[in-house]
C-alpha positions in Angstrom: 122.5 70.2 96.8 123.6 73.8 95.9 122.9 75.4 92.6 125.9 77.6 91.9 125.4 78.2 88.1 125.5 81.8 87.1 122.6 83.3 85.2 122.7 86.2 82.8 120.7 88.3 85.3 123.1 87.5 88.2 124.4 90.5 90.1 127.1 91.0 92.7 124.4 91.0 95.4 123.2 87.6 94.1 126.8 86.3 94.2 127.2 87.6 97.8 123.9 85.9 98.8 125.1 82.6 97.3 128.5 82.9 99.1 126.6 83.7 102.3 124.4 80.7 101.9 127.4 78.4 101.5 128.9 79.8 104.7 125.5 79.4 106.5 124.8 75.7 106.8 121.1 76.4 107.8 120.3 77.6 104.3 120.3 75.2 101.4 119.6 76.7 98.0 117.0 74.6 96.2 115.8 75.3 92.7 112.6 73.4 93.3 111.7 75.3 96.5 112.6 78.6 95.0 110.5 78.0 91.9 107.6 76.8 93.9 107.7 79.8 96.2 107.9 82.1 93.2 104.8 80.6 91.8 102.8 80.2 95.0 103.5 83.5 96.9 101.4 85.8 94.7 98.4 83.6 95.2 98.9 83.4 98.9 99.4 87.2 99.2 96.2 87.8 97.2 94.3 85.3 99.3 95.5 87.2 102.4 94.2 90.5 101.1 90.9 88.8 100.2 90.6 87.5 103.7 91.3 91.0 105.1 88.7 92.7 102.9 86.0 90.1 103.3 86.1 89.8 107.1 83.0 91.9 107.5 80.9 89.6 105.2 82.4 86.2 105.8 85.0 84.3 107.9 88.3 86.1 108.2 89.3 89.7 108.9 92.3 91.8 109.5 94.1 89.5 111.9 93.7 86.4 109.8 94.6 88.2 106.6 97.6 89.8 108.2 98.9 86.4 109.3 98.5 85.1 105.8 100.3 88.1 104.3 103.1 87.7 106.8 103.4 84.0 105.9 104.3 85.0 102.3 107.3 86.9 103.5 108.3 84.0 105.7 108.1 81.7 102.7 110.3 84.0 100.7 112.8 84.1 103.6 112.9 80.3 103.8 113.3 79.9 100.0 115.8 82.7 99.2 117.6 83.0 102.6 116.7 84.9 105.7 119.5 87.4 105.4 118.8 88.2 101.7 115.1 88.7 102.5 115.8 90.7 105.6 117.9 93.2 103.5 115.0 93.5 101.1 112.1 94.0 103.5 113.3 95.0 107.0 113.5 98.6 108.1 111.3 101.3 106.8 108.9 99.0 105.0 107.8 97.2 108.1 107.6 100.3 110.2 105.6 102.0 107.5 103.1 99.1 107.4 102.6 99.2 111.2 102.3 103.0 111.3 99.9 103.2 108.3 97.7 100.5 109.8 97.7 102.2 113.2 97.0 105.5 111.6 94.1 104.1 109.6 92.6 102.5 112.6 92.9 105.6 114.8 91.6 108.0 112.1 88.5 106.0 111.4 87.9 105.3 115.1 88.4 108.8 116.3 86.7 110.4 113.3 83.4 109.0 114.4 83.9 110.7 117.8 84.5 114.0 116.0 81.1 113.7 114.3 79.3 113.0 117.6 79.4 109.2 117.6 81.3 106.6 119.6 84.7 105.1 118.8 84.4 103.1 115.6 80.7 103.8 115.1 80.6 103.8 111.3 76.9 104.9 111.2 78.0 108.2 112.8 79.6 109.2 109.5 76.1 109.2 107.9 77.2 107.9 104.5 74.9 105.0 104.2 75.3 101.3 104.4 78.0 101.3 101.6 80.1 103.7 103.7 79.7 101.5 106.8 81.0 98.5 104.7 84.0 100.5 103.4 84.7 101.8 106.9 84.8 98.2 108.3 87.0 97.1 105.4 89.5 100.0 105.9 89.7 99.1 109.6 90.3 95.4 108.7 93.0 96.6 106.3 94.6 98.6 109.0 94.5 95.7 111.4 96.0 93.4 108.8 98.8 95.8 108.1 99.7 96.0 111.8 99.5 92.3 112.3 101.7 91.5 109.2 104.2 94.1 110.1 104.5 92.9 113.7 104.8 89.3 112.7 107.4 89.9 110.1 109.4 92.1 112.6 109.1 89.4 115.3 110.3 86.7 112.8 113.4 88.7 111.9 114.1 89.6 115.5 114.0 85.9 116.4 116.0 84.9 113.3 118.7 87.3 114.3 119.4 85.1 117.2 121.6 86.3 120.0 123.0 89.2 118.1 122.8 92.7 119.6 122.7 95.7 117.3 124.4 99.0 118.3 123.9 101.6 115.7 124.9 100.1 112.4 127.4 97.7 113.9 126.2 94.1 114.7 128.1 92.5 117.5 127.8 89.1 119.3 126.1 89.2 122.7 128.5 89.2 125.7 127.6 85.6 126.4 128.4 84.5 122.9 131.6 86.6 123.0 132.7 84.7 126.1 131.9 81.3 124.5 134.0 82.3 121.4 136.9 83.5 123.5 136.9 80.3 125.6 137.0 78.1 122.4 
């Protein structure tokens, strides 16, 4: 059942999203799902960060935390529409997350080589056990950032389906074009 009532905070983008969801039979707007996701996502995201930061001391780590953080974006996409969420998050944000995570991992890893240690040898920094713990947590944060960025990117690539992008123009793939022309 579609909720088409207008709220005072409704914008033209919201109206476009609602119109788009009506045209797209795979997305059904549900007040219950949207409200539940709004309430649950902050807790899941926080838990993902907790798992990332505490991977050195307990179960978890960057990969597991990154998957949990990526799942919050997937929940948002399923609740509010894949296209609406794609416009909000895809692009520079995902690339920045992947680049920042990679940079953090490389800087910490190669930094230990510069101070006459081995790759990712935290003790080579000679900043005590607290420094070692923070070094591990920063590496886990970098790994989590890479994993969440890649998973979100893969999700949107798969959700795009058989569409090919050429510059700013999205066109159906040649196979889909032939199917449409034959129909």
